[in-house]
C-alpha positions as CSV (number, residue, x, y, z in Angstrom):
1,M,29.7,-9.2,-17.2
2,K,31.8,-8.5,-14.1
3,K,33.2,-5.3,-15.7
4,F,29.6,-4.2,-16.5
5,F,28.5,-4.8,-12.9
6,D,31.5,-3.0,-11.4
7,K,30.8,0.0,-13.7
8,N,27.1,0.2,-12.8
9,R,26.9,-1.3,-9.3
10,E,25.8,2.0,-7.8
11,H,22.8,2.0,-10.2
12,F,22.0,-1.6,-9.2
13,V,21.8,-0.6,-5.6
14,N,19.4,2.2,-6.4
15,V,17.3,-0.1,-8.6
16,V,16.9,-2.5,-5.7
17,V,15.8,0.2,-3.3
18,I,13.3,1.5,-5.9
19,L,11.9,-2.1,-6.3
20,I,11.4,-2.4,-2.6
21,L,9.5,0.9,-2.5
22,V,7.4,-0.3,-5.5
23,V,6.5,-3.5,-3.6
24,I,5.6,-1.5,-0.5
25,G,3.4,0.8,-2.6
26,F,1.7,-2.3,-4.1
27,I,1.0,-3.8,-0.7
28,A,-0.5,-0.4,0.5
29,Y,-2.8,-0.4,-2.6
30,E,-3.8,-4.0,-2.0
31,L,-4.6,-3.1,1.6
32,Y,-6.9,-0.3,0.4
33,Q,-8.6,-2.7,-2.0
34,A,-8.8,-5.6,0.4
35,P,-12.3,-6.7,1.6
36,G,-13.4,-5.6,5.0
37,D,-15.3,-2.9,6.8
38,D,-12.4,-1.4,8.8
39,L,-8.6,-1.3,8.7
40,E,-8.2,-4.2,11.0
41,E,-10.4,-6.5,9.0
42,K,-8.7,-5.3,5.7
43,L,-5.2,-6.0,7.2
44,T,-6.3,-9.5,8.4
45,N,-7.6,-10.4,5.0
46,L,-4.5,-9.0,3.3
47,L,-2.2,-11.0,5.6
48,K,-4.1,-14.2,4.8
49,I,-3.5,-13.6,1.0
50,Y,0.0,-12.0,1.0
51,G,1.3,-13.0,4.4
52,Y,4.6,-14.3,3.3
53,V,5.3,-11.5,0.9
54,I,4.5,-8.9,3.6
55,L,6.7,-10.8,6.1
56,F,9.6,-10.8,3.6
57,I,9.4,-7.1,2.9
58,W,8.9,-6.3,6.6
59,S,11.9,-8.4,7.4
60,I,14.0,-6.4,4.9
61,M,13.2,-3.3,6.9
62,E,13.9,-5.4,10.1
63,G,10.7,-4.7,12.0
64,E,10.1,-7.1,14.9
65,T,6.4,-6.3,14.8
66,G,6.0,-8.1,11.5
67,L,7.8,-11.2,12.9
68,V,5.6,-11.2,16.0
69,M,2.5,-10.9,13.8
70,A,3.8,-13.8,11.7
71,G,4.3,-15.9,14.9
72,V,0.8,-15.2,16.0
73,M,-0.5,-16.2,12.5
74,C,1.4,-19.4,12.8
75,H,-0.3,-20.0,16.1
76,T,-3.8,-19.4,14.5
77,G,-2.9,-21.7,11.5
78,H,-2.8,-19.0,8.8
79,M,1.0,-19.4,8.3
80,T,3.5,-22.3,8.6
81,L,6.1,-21.9,11.3
82,P,9.2,-23.3,9.4
83,L,8.3,-21.4,6.2
84,A,7.7,-18.1,8.2
85,I,11.2,-18.4,9.8
86,V,12.8,-19.1,6.4
87,V,11.0,-16.1,4.7
88,A,11.8,-13.8,7.6
89,G,15.4,-15.0,7.8
90,L,16.0,-14.4,4.0
91,G,14.4,-11.0,4.3
92,G,16.6,-10.0,7.2
93,F,19.7,-11.3,5.4
94,I,18.9,-9.5,2.1
95,G,18.0,-6.3,3.9
96,D,21.4,-6.1,5.6
97,Q,23.2,-7.1,2.5
98,I,21.5,-4.2,0.7
99,Y,22.5,-1.8,3.4
100,F,26.1,-3.1,3.4
101,Y,26.5,-2.7,-0.3
102,I,25.0,0.8,-0.2
103,G,27.8,1.7,2.2
104,R,30.4,0.0,0.0
105,Y,29.4,1.2,-3.4
106,N,27.2,4.2,-3.0
107,K,29.3,6.4,-0.8
108,K,27.7,9.6,-2.2
109,Y,24.5,8.6,-0.5
110,I,26.3,7.9,2.7
111,H,28.2,11.2,2.7
112,S,24.9,13.0,2.3
113,Q,23.5,11.1,5.3
114,L,26.5,11.8,7.4
115,K,25.3,15.4,7.8
116,N,22.3,14.3,9.9
117,Q,23.5,10.8,11.1
118,R,27.2,11.4,11.7
119,R,26.9,10.5,15.4
120,K,25.2,7.2,14.6
121,F,27.9,6.3,12.1
122,A,30.6,7.3,14.6
123,L,28.9,5.0,17.2
124,A,28.7,2.2,14.7
125,H,32.4,2.4,13.9
126,L,33.3,2.5,17.6
127,L,31.1,-0.6,18.3
128,L,32.7,-2.5,15.4
129,K,36.2,-1.6,16.6
130,K,35.4,-2.5,20.2
131,Y,33.4,-5.7,19.7
132,G,34.2,-6.9,16.2
133,W,31.9,-9.3,14.4
134,P,29.3,-9.8,17.3
135,V,28.1,-6.3,16.5
136,I,26.5,-7.8,13.3
137,F,24.4,-10.0,15.7
138,I,23.4,-7.4,18.2
139,Q,22.7,-4.6,15.8
140,R,19.3,-6.1,14.9
141,Y,18.1,-5.3,18.4
142,M,19.5,-1.8,18.5
143,Y,16.7,0.6,17.7
144,G,17.9,3.5,15.5
145,L,21.1,1.7,14.4
146,R,19.9,-1.3,12.5
147,T,20.3,0.2,9.1
148,V,23.3,2.4,10.0
149,I,25.6,-0.3,11.3
150,P,25.6,-2.5,8.1
151,M,26.2,0.7,6.0
152,A,29.0,1.8,8.3
153,I,30.6,-1.7,8.1
154,G,30.3,-1.4,4.3
155,L,32.3,1.8,4.4
156,T,35.3,-0.1,6.0
157,R,37.5,-2.7,4.5
158,Y,35.6,-5.4,6.3
159,S,35.4,-8.7,4.2
160,A,32.2,-8.8,2.3
161,K,32.2,-12.7,2.4
162,K,32.7,-12.7,6.2
163,F,29.9,-10.2,6.6
164,A,27.6,-12.2,4.4
165,F,28.3,-15.4,6.4
166,I,27.8,-13.8,9.8
167,N,24.8,-11.9,8.5
168,F,23.1,-15.1,7.2
169,I,23.4,-16.9,10.6
170,S,22.4,-13.7,12.4
171,A,19.3,-13.2,10.3
172,F,18.0,-16.7,10.8
173,A,18.7,-16.6,14.6
174,W,16.9,-13.2,14.7
175,A,13.9,-14.7,12.9
176,S,13.7,-17.8,15.1
177,I,14.2,-15.9,18.4
178,T,11.4,-13.5,17.4
179,I,8.8,-15.8,15.7
180,I,9.0,-18.9,17.9
181,P,8.1,-17.2,21.2
182,A,5.2,-15.4,19.4
183,Y,4.0,-18.7,18.1
184,I,4.2,-20.3,21.5
185,F,2.5,-17.4,23.3
186,G,0.1,-16.5,20.5
187,E,-3.0,-16.8,22.6
188,E,-1.7,-14.5,25.2
189,I,-0.6,-12.0,22.6
190,L,-4.1,-12.0,21.0
191,K,-5.6,-11.4,24.5
192,I,-3.2,-8.4,25.0
193,L,-4.1,-7.0,21.5
194,H,-7.8,-7.4,22.3
195,W,-7.3,-5.6,25.6
196,A,-5.3,-2.8,23.9
197,K,-8.1,-2.4,21.4
198,E,-10.7,-2.1,24.1
199,H,-8.6,0.1,26.3
200,W,-6.8,2.2,23.6
201,Y,-6.8,5.3,25.9
202,I,-4.4,3.4,28.2
203,A,-2.5,1.4,25.6
204,L,-1.7,4.4,23.4
205,P,0.0,6.6,26.1
206,V,2.0,3.6,27.3
207,A,3.2,2.9,23.8
208,V,4.1,6.5,23.3
209,V,6.0,6.6,26.6
210,L,7.9,3.4,25.8
211,G,8.8,4.5,22.2
212,G,9.8,7.9,23.5
213,G,12.0,6.3,26.2
214,L,13.8,4.2,23.6
215,Y,14.3,7.1,21.3
216,Y,15.7,9.3,24.2
217,Y,18.0,6.5,25.4
218,F,19.6,5.9,22.0
219,H,19.7,9.7,21.4
220,K,21.8,10.1,24.5
221,V,24.0,7.2,23.6
222,T,24.8,8.7,20.2
223,Q,25.5,12.1,21.8
224,K,28.2,10.5,24.0
């Protein structure tokens, strides 16, 4: 069995990625079919039915927005706080493990990405060399590098067991740090979302400016 796995491990990684895409496609289809008169109502109903599944998939992609949403749903009683943290933590852990093993066993894909992402990979290697294992913790909060850093670590001789151990702790810390405050301040977040919906002409430009600012900052960092 081990020989079979070693011989076909690149294919296993590809299969996992395809399965994730299939699940995302299924969720998109269910969103289209969900009851409701508009997208917001459809999304709310879908989250009530498949909340933990969506949270798990979203956590694999490491989007804090999904975790904040889960915290708010815990506040409203549609999800359970401990279970939401466990699901998000497992999703974050599995996601980084996938990226790590893509770097370790699917180097053809990495080399094809190096053409467009070589600066990010170079920055990831520099951060790992300078800071060591704490990079596995902080990379979850580094926009634009959250998938690159695990793949870059996978390219090195870094211990897979050590990475998995640190990644496990990091994933659950990330889930707790993100979901618990959203649970505590759920009412305030709902008020902000209601205000943003009513004043979209202000909220949208602010979101674009903040997103553009983050992109510009990390673009400059990778250029250096």
